[in-house]
N, C-alpha and C positions, 0 to 999 in steps of 0.2 A: 504494500500500500504506500503510495506517495501522496503526501498532503502538504500544501503550502499555506501557511497561515502567518500573515505579517502583523495582524492587529492584536489578537489575544491567543497566542499559541498554547497557553496552559489549558484553555478550555478543550482544545482538540486532544491534548495529551491526556487529560482526565477522561474524555470519551473513549479513547483507545484503551486506557488502563481498565476501564469498566468492561471492555470487550476482551480482555485477556492479554493485551500487549504490554511489554515491559521495555524500558529504556535500556538499550544494549550498547550504544555508542553515542558520543557527542563530539562536536567540533565547533569552534567559534572564531570570529574575527572581532574587531573592536565594535562593530555595529550589527552583526548577524550571528545567529546560532542555528546549528543543524543538529537534529536528533534522529537517531535510528531507533525505531520501535519494532520489536519482534515478538512473536508468540513463542514462549519457551517450549521445548520438546518435552521437558519433564518439570515436575513441580519444584519450585525453589524453596529452600529452607527459610530464607529471609527475604521478604518482599518489600522492605522499607525503601521507598524512593520518595523524593519531594520535588515539587516545583515551586519556585518563588517568583512572583511578579513584582518587579521593582524597576524604577528608572535610574537608580543609583547602584553602584557596585555593592553587592550584598554582604560585605565583610562583617557588618554588625549582626547579620542574621545567620551566618554559617556556624554550624556546631563545631 
């Protein structure tokens, strides 16, 4: 599945998450982000993933 979302990408990510997709790779430039979402072949032990919508670098939000 290929999806381009320039306004609110976290909404599309959450929709895909609910359909069983998981974030498997990421890449970024200073003004763009690319995410690869895949359906795992086997059940994962830890499914913790987060998305953060911010206009500033999220250094104060990162764990």
